KETOR-659914 format. One record per residue: residue number from 1; x, y, z of N, C-alpha, C in turn. Coordinates in steps of 0.05 Angstrom, whole numbers, always signed. Layout:
<nudrens>
NUDREN    nr       nu       nv       nw      cau      cav      caw       cu       cv       cw
NUDREN   NUM        X        Y        Z        X        Y        Z        X        Y        Z
...
</nudrens>
This chain:
<nudrens>
NUDREN    nr       nu       nv       nw      cau      cav      caw       cu       cv       cw
NUDREN     1      +17      -23       +0       +0       +1       +0      +19      +25       +0
NUDREN     2      +13      +45      -17      +26      +69      -18       +8      +92       -9
NUDREN     3      +17     +109       +7       +2     +131      +18      +12     +158       +7
NUDREN     4       -6     +176       +1       +1     +203       -9      -16     +223       +7
NUDREN     5       -3     +243      +17      -17     +266      +30      -20     +288       +8
NUDREN     6      -45     +295       +3      -49     +316      -16      -51     +343       -4
NUDREN     7      -47     +364      -20      -46     +392      -10      -73     +401       -1
NUDREN     8      -95     +388       -9     -121     +397       +0     -129     +385      +26
NUDREN     9     -110     +372      +40     -117     +360      +67     -128     +332      +67
NUDREN    10     -129     +320      +43     -138     +292      +41     -114     +273      +41
NUDREN    11     -119     +248      +44      -99     +228      +40     -108     +207      +20
NUDREN    12      -90     +200       +2      -96     +181      -19      -79     +157      -15
NUDREN    13      -89     +134      -19      -73     +110      -17      -81      +91      -39
NUDREN    14      -61      +76      -48      -64      +57      -68      -63      +28      -57
NUDREN    15      -85      +14      -59      -86      -13      -49      -77      -32      -73
NUDREN    16      -53      -44      -68      -43      -60      -88      -59      -85      -93
NUDREN    17      -69      -96      -73      -85     -123      -76     -111     -118      -92
NUDREN    18     -124      -95      -87     -148      -90     -101     -143      -72     -126
NUDREN    19     -120      -63     -129     -113      -46     -152     -131      -20     -154
NUDREN    20     -137       -8     -131     -152      +15     -130     -139      +39     -115
NUDREN    21     -147      +62     -123     -137      +87     -109     -160      +97      -93
NUDREN    22     -156     +102      -67     -177     +113      -49     -167     +140      -38
NUDREN    23     -185     +157      -34     -180     +184      -23     -197     +189       +0
NUDREN    24     -188     +195      +23     -204     +200      +48     -198     +228      +59
NUDREN    25     -216     +240      +72     -213     +266      +86     -201     +261     +113
NUDREN    26     -182     +276     +121     -170     +276     +147     -190     +288     +168
NUDREN    27     -207     +304     +159     -224     +316     +179     -241     +298     +195
NUDREN    28     -250     +277     +185     -265     +257     +199     -247     +244     +220
NUDREN    29     -223     +238     +214     -205     +226     +233     -198     +246     +255
NUDREN    30     -193     +271     +247     -187     +292     +266     -210     +294     +285
NUDREN    31     -235     +295     +276     -259     +298     +292     -261     +276     +312
NUDREN    32     -255     +251     +301     -257     +227     +322     -236     +230     +342
NUDREN    33     -211     +238     +335     -191     +242     +354     -197     +263     +375
NUDREN    34     -209     +285     +365     -218     +306     +383     -239     +296     +403
NUDREN    35     -258     +281     +393     -278     +270     +410     -267     +251     +430
NUDREN    36     -248     +235     +422     -235     +216     +440     -220     +231     +462
NUDREN    37     -205     +251     +455     -188     +266     +473     -208     +281     +494
NUDREN    38     -230     +291     +484     -249     +304     +502     -262     +285     +522
NUDREN    39     -269     +262     +512     -280     +240     +530     -259     +230     +550
NUDREN    40     -234     +227     +541     -213     +219     +560     -208     +240     +581
NUDREN    41     -208     +266     +574     -205     +287     +594     -227     +288     +613
NUDREN    42     -252     +284     +604     -275     +282     +622     -274     +260     +642
NUDREN    43     -265     +235     +631     -262     +211     +648     -240     +217     +671
NUDREN    44     -219     +229     +661     -197     +234     +681     -206     +255     +702
NUDREN    45     -220     +276     +693     -231     +295     +713     -251     +283     +732
NUDREN    46     -268     +266     +722     -288     +252     +739     -273     +234     +758
NUDREN    47     -254     +218     +748     -238     +201     +766     -224     +216     +787
NUDREN    48     -213     +239     +781     -198     +255     +800     -218     +265     +822
NUDREN    49     -241     +274     +814     -262     +283     +834     -271     +260     +852
NUDREN    50     -275     +237     +840     -282     +214     +857     -261     +208     +877
NUDREN    51     -236     +206     +867     -214     +200     +885     -211     +222     +907
NUDREN    52     -216     +248     +901     -215     +268     +922     -237     +262     +943
NUDREN    53     -260     +255     +935     -283     +249     +953     -275     +224     +970
NUDREN    54     -265     +203     +957     -258     +179     +971     -235     +186     +992
NUDREN    55     -215     +202     +985     -194     +210    +1003     -205     +225    +1027
NUDREN    56     -224     +244    +1021     -236     +259    +1043     -252     +242    +1060
NUDREN    57     -266     +223    +1050     -282     +205    +1067     -264     +187    +1085
NUDREN    58     -242     +178    +1072     -223     +162    +1087     -210     +180    +1111
NUDREN    59     -202     +203    +1105     -193     +222    +1126     -213     +227    +1147
NUDREN    60     -237     +232    +1139     -259     +238    +1159     -264     +213    +1176
NUDREN    61     -266     +189    +1164     -270     +164    +1181     -247     +160    +1199
NUDREN    62     -223     +166    +1190     -200     +162    +1206     -199     +180    +1230
NUDREN    63     -207     +205    +1226     -208     +224    +1249     -231     +217    +1268
NUDREN    64     -254     +207    +1257     -276     +198    +1273     -268     +174    +1290
NUDREN    65     -254     +155    +1279     -246     +132    +1294     -226     +138    +1315
NUDREN    66     -209     +157    +1310     -191     +165    +1330     -203     +181    +1353
NUDREN    67     -221     +198    +1347     -235     +214    +1366     -253     +195    +1384
NUDREN    68     -265     +175    +1371     -283     +157    +1386     -267     +136    +1402
NUDREN    69     -242     +133    +1398     -226     +111    +1411     -229     +112    +1442
NUDREN    70     -228     +134    +1456     -231     +133    +1485     -259     +123    +1494
NUDREN    71     -278     +127    +1478     -305     +121    +1486     -313      +92    +1476
NUDREN    72     -297      +81    +1460     -303      +54    +1450     -282      +34    +1459
NUDREN    73     -266      +44    +1478     -243      +27    +1489     -225      +17    +1467
NUDREN    74     -221      +33    +1447     -202      +28    +1425     -212      +12    +1402
NUDREN    75     -238       +3    +1404     -249      -13    +1383     -250       +3    +1356
NUDREN    76     -256      +28    +1359     -260      +45    +1334     -233      +50    +1320
NUDREN    77     -212      +42    +1332     -185      +45    +1319     -184      +27    +1294
NUDREN    78     -199       +6    +1294     -201      -13    +1271     -211       +4    +1246
NUDREN    79     -232      +20    +1252     -242      +38    +1231     -221      +57    +1222
NUDREN    80     -205      +68    +1241     -183      +85    +1233     -164      +73    +1214
NUDREN    81     -156      +48    +1220     -138      +33    +1204     -149      +29    +1175
NUDREN    82     -173      +21    +1174     -187      +16    +1147     -189      +41    +1132
NUDREN    83     -197      +63    +1146     -201      +89    +1134     -174     +100    +1122
NUDREN    84     -152      +95    +1138     -125     +103    +1128     -119      +88    +1103
NUDREN    85     -125      +63    +1102     -121      +46    +1078     -135      +57    +1053
NUDREN    86     -161      +65    +1058     -179      +77    +1037     -166     +102    +1028
NUDREN    87     -158     +119    +1046     -145     +145    +1039     -119     +141    +1024
NUDREN    88     -104     +122    +1033      -78     +115    +1019      -82     +106     +990
NUDREN    89     -103      +90     +986     -109      +81     +958     -118     +102     +941
NUDREN    90     -134     +122     +953     -144     +145     +937     -120     +162     +930
NUDREN    91     -102     +167     +949      -78     +184     +943      -61     +171     +922
NUDREN    92      -59     +144     +923      -43     +130     +902      -54     +134     +875
NUDREN    93      -81     +133     +873      -96     +138     +849      -92     +166     +837
NUDREN    94      -92     +185     +857      -89     +212     +849      -61     +218     +838
NUDREN    95      -41     +205     +851      -13     +209     +841      -10     +195     +815
NUDREN    96      -22     +171     +811      -20     +156     +785      -30     +173     +762
NUDREN    97      -54     +186     +766      -64     +203     +746      -46     +228     +740
NUDREN    98      -37     +240     +762      -19     +264     +760       +6     +255     +744
NUDREN    99      +18     +234     +750      +43     +225     +738      +37     +218     +707
NUDREN   100      +14     +206     +702       +9     +200     +674       +4     +223     +656
NUDREN   101       -7     +244     +669      -12     +269     +654      +12     +287     +651
NUDREN   102      +25     +293     +675      +47     +312     +676      +74     +299     +673
NUDREN   103      +75     +272     +678     +103     +259     +678     +115     +260     +705
NUDREN   104     +138     +249     +708     +153     +247     +734     +169     +273     +738
NUDREN   105     +157     +294     +742     +171     +319     +747     +180     +319     +775
NUDREN   106     +200     +337     +782     +210     +339     +809     +187     +345     +829
NUDREN   107     +170     +363     +822     +147     +371     +840     +130     +347     +846
NUDREN   108     +125     +331     +825     +106     +308     +828     +121     +286     +844
NUDREN   109     +147     +283     +842     +162     +264     +858     +160     +273     +888
NUDREN   110     +166     +299     +893     +165     +309     +919     +137     +304     +932
NUDREN   111     +115     +312     +918      +88     +308     +927      +84     +279     +936
NUDREN   112      +93     +261     +919      +89     +233     +923     +104     +224     +949
NUDREN   113     +129     +233     +950     +147     +227     +973     +134     +238     +999
NUDREN   114     +123     +262     +999     +111     +274    +1023      +86     +258    +1031
NUDREN   115      +68     +251    +1011      +45     +235    +1018      +51     +208    +1029
NUDREN   116      +72     +195    +1017      +80     +169    +1028      +90     +172    +1056
NUDREN   117     +107     +193    +1062     +118     +197    +1088      +95     +202    +1108
NUDREN   118      +76     +219    +1101      +55     +226    +1120      +36     +203    +1125
NUDREN   119      +34     +184    +1105      +17     +160    +1109      +31     +139    +1125
NUDREN   120      +57     +135    +1121      +71     +112    +1133      +85     +120    +1160
NUDREN   121      +94     +145    +1162     +110     +151    +1187      +93     +148    +1213
NUDREN   122      +67     +154    +1213      +52     +151    +1239      +53     +121    +1247
NUDREN   123      +52     +102    +1228      +53      +75    +1237      +80      +66    +1249
NUDREN   124     +101      +77    +1239     +127      +72    +1250     +130      +84    +1276
NUDREN   125     +120     +109    +1279     +122     +124    +1305     +104     +108    +1326
NUDREN   126      +82      +97    +1319      +65      +82    +1337      +79      +57    +1346
NUDREN   127      +94      +44    +1327     +109      +21    +1335     +131      +26    +1353
NUDREN   128     +145      +49    +1349     +167      +57    +1366     +157      +64    +1393
NUDREN   129     +134      +78    +1395     +123      +84    +1422     +115      +59    +1437
NUDREN   130     +104      +40    +1421      +96      +15    +1435     +120       +0    +1445
NUDREN   131     +142       +0    +1431     +166      -14    +1440     +180       -1    +1462
NUDREN   132     +175      +26    +1465     +190      +42    +1484     +180      +40    +1513
NUDREN   133     +156      +26    +1517     +144      +24    +1542     +132      +50    +1553
NUDREN   134     +129      +71    +1537     +118      +96    +1547      +90      +93    +1556
NUDREN   135      +75      +73    +1544      +47      +70    +1552      +46      +60    +1581
NUDREN   136      +64      +43    +1590      +65      +32    +1618      +72      +55    +1636
NUDREN   137      +91      +70    +1628     +100      +93    +1645      +76     +113    +1650
NUDREN   138      +61     +118    +1629      +39     +136    +1632      +17     +126    +1650
NUDREN   139      +16     +102    +1654       -6      +90    +1672       +2      +91    +1701
NUDREN   140      +26     +100    +1708      +35     +102    +1735      +33     +132    +1743
NUDREN   141      +27     +136    +1769      +26     +165    +1777      +53     +172    +1787
NUDREN   142      +56     +196    +1796      +82     +208    +1804      +97     +192    +1826
NUDREN   143      +81     +177    +1842      +94     +162    +1864     +105     +135    +1855
NUDREN   144      +99     +128    +1830     +109     +103    +1820      +90      +80    +1823
NUDREN   145      +67      +85    +1834      +46      +64    +1837      +29      +61    +1813
NUDREN   146      +22      +37    +1807       +6      +31    +1782      -23      +42    +1787
NUDREN   147      -31      +59    +1770      -59      +70    +1771      -79      +50    +1766
NUDREN   148      -74      +28    +1752      -95       +9    +1744     -101      -11    +1766
NUDREN   149      -85      -10    +1789      -89      -29    +1810     -102      -17    +1834
NUDREN   150     -115       +4    +1833     -130      +16    +1855     -113      +36    +1869
NUDREN   151     -124      +45    +1893     -109      +66    +1908      -93      +57    +1930
NUDREN   152      -91      +30    +1934      -74      +18    +1954      -87      +16    +1981
NUDREN   153     -113      +20    +1984     -126      +20    +2009     -136       -8    +2018
</nudrens>
């Protein structure tokens, strides 16, 4: 097959098997590409909005679970962990879209690094506090007696 671009904006091609010359307008192809690009942009914008909402829901549930922890004897912390996971997945999706559109710019890499640090560091800090025995120290009063065993009477 041989292809020729004409000065009038059409493309002609010769099909050797059929022995025919065909001429097509590029306008139809350009229109289809423009429609595709518009639909793709709309899908990306919709996905970004959905991920923003999911991220905010995850953050809200996380805060609610943390605030409710003293009243639920810590049971609501399960909700906090699940909500953090939801928020983390939404942030990952947001970064995936941003990187696919803008590329791996320095700003995008820094944003991704900051989000990863903010999501993961609290878990490491919690583990370090748990291993440090600070929780047990906080249960004792200034005289060194264990608050959980009564007043000693």
